[in-house]
N, C-alpha and C positions, 0 to 999 in steps of 0.2 A: 236582508244579510250576502256581505262576499261571497263572490263568487270562491266553491270551494276550491282545494291547492290539494291532490291527490298526489301530489309528491313530495316526502315531507321533510323537513333539515334533519340533517346528521348533526347531534348537536356535540362539540369538544373535550369531551371529561375524561383521563384518562380511565384503568379502569373501567369503565361500563360502555355499554350502547342503547344509547338514545337516540330515539326517534321522536320528531318533534312536527304535529300538521297543526301552522294557525288556524287553519278554517279547513273540519271535515267534510262538513258538513253533515250536521246531523239529523235530516231529511226534514230538518220545519224551520220556525224562525226560534233563536236562542230562548228568547227574554218570554215567549210561549212553553214553550220549552222547559224556561227555568221556574213559570207557576206549575205548569199541571204534576210536575214532580215533588214543588215543595208546600202541595195541595193532598196531591197524591197518594203519596208511601207516608208508612205508617212507619213514622218518624220515633225512634227511644233517645231516652238519654240514659247511659248507663254509667254506673259507676269500675273505678279499678282503685287498685293496691300498690301501690307502689311507696315501700321501704313502711315494712306495716302501717301503711296509714290507707284509708279507702275515702274517694273524691268519687264528686262527678266531669264525668269528662265533658271537657270544654268544648262540645261539640253536639249535633244530634247523628244517631248512626242507625242503618238498617242492613243490614242481613239476609244477600238473597242470592234463591240458586236452583238446581237442581236435585233434587230428593237423593240425602243422602251427603252431599257437598257442609257437613260438619266443621264448623271455623274454629282451632283456637285463638284467640283474639284476646291480647292484653287477661291474661291470665281465664277468661272468658269461655266456654266452650260453647260454639253457635250452631242451633241448626236452620236452614236456610228457610223465609217466608219467598210459596212461593212464585215466581218470576211474574212482575206488573207487566201489562203487554208493550206498554213503551216501552218499559226499561229492556226486555226483551228486543224487541225494535231496533233499538243500538246497537244491542247486543250485538246482532245480525251484521251491522253497519258496519262495525269497529271489526270485525273478523275480516268480512271483505277485505275491506281498510287494509291491515293489517297483514293478516293470509295466519292468525292466530283461534285459537280455539278456545275458549272458556268454557266454565260452567258453573261461574256463581260471581260474584260483583258487592261488595263495600261501598255504599254510598254512606255520604257526610255529610250534612248540614252544617256551614261555618256561619252564622246567624248573624255577625258583626265582627269587627277589627279582636272583639272579646276573647272567640276562640282560636284556635288551633290544635296545632297538634304536635307532641315534640318528635324529637331524634330518634329514628326506628329503623328498620332494616325488614321488607317483604321477606323474609325465612324462616317461616314455619317451614315443620319436617310436612307439610301437607305439602307443602307447596310445589317439591321441588326441591334438586340442588342451584337453576340455575332457568329461573321463575320469568311467567313475561309476563308484567301489567300494564295493562291500559288503563290511561289514567285521562279521564272527559270531564274538561274545567267546567263549570256555566256560572256566571253572575260576573259580582268583582273578580280582577283581575287579585291573586297574593303571589307572594315572590316563594319557589321550594328553595330550601336552601339544601346542598347537599353534603355532609363531611365524611371524611378522610376516614376505613375503618381502623386500616395498621398506621399510616402516614401520619403522624401528630404534627407535623411539620409542612404537610396541603392546606392550600387556606381555600376557604368557604367559598364553594363554589355556589350562582344564584340564580334563579332561572326563574325567569316570569310568567306565570300560566294567564292568559288571557283567555277571558269570557269566551267560548266556541272550539277551545283549543284540545286538540291533543298529544298526551307525551304517552311514548312508548318505552318500558325501562327492561330489556334484558339479559339475556348471556351472562355475567357479572357485579353486574350494576350491585346486586341485594351483596352479593357478597363480600366486594369491596366499600360501597359506601351507604351510609345511610341518610336518612330526610327525613324533613321535615317544613311544616306550615306556623311558622311565629306569628304568635298575636302579633296585633299594628295598635299606638296607641294612638293615631286617628281615629278618626272616623272615614267606616270601613260599611261597604256595604255585602249584600249577604252572597252568599258564592254555594255550589252544587258540585260536589262531585263524586265519580263515577268510579270506583277503579277494580275494571276487569278483572278475573285472573280465572284459573285452573286448578282444580283440587281433585289432588291424586285417593281417587277414591280406593276402598278395602277391598 
């Protein structure tokens, strides 16, 4: 693995606050880390209902966190799986790097280019008005698309997320922008994405 990048790059997206670390050093070789998560996490493919139709989500997921960190996601209320020791260690490293605190994480496994995620904002009430989301990418590079929520004339912003990189979304990012990981037509390797967040508990 290349030398770690302790100083992030500020991504110039108006109305957003994005910091990007090309190589934040997750503590071990990225390929080994990817394999341990792929084989050690209880991945599930869940259903989602959109416009009255129910179908399987085009990716595998796992919701993990502190006890009581329930999360309403895609119309379903999730109870967290206990922290996997490897994921907890990653959380600690990312907290030290970002200065933020996280009590939960949504893990996504994109098996190939046919898996993706549509446009959405992480703006659920339990995340608070200005959530901090830390997104760690492992495996194949995918491009995150940002679309402005209020200015329909604003161009779509594209940000490649390399394997081993970390993106921090904070401030008004979720209030002003939606983001997506579009499907790809050409052959694409698997990708694991961990999005650490903080649930406000009652």
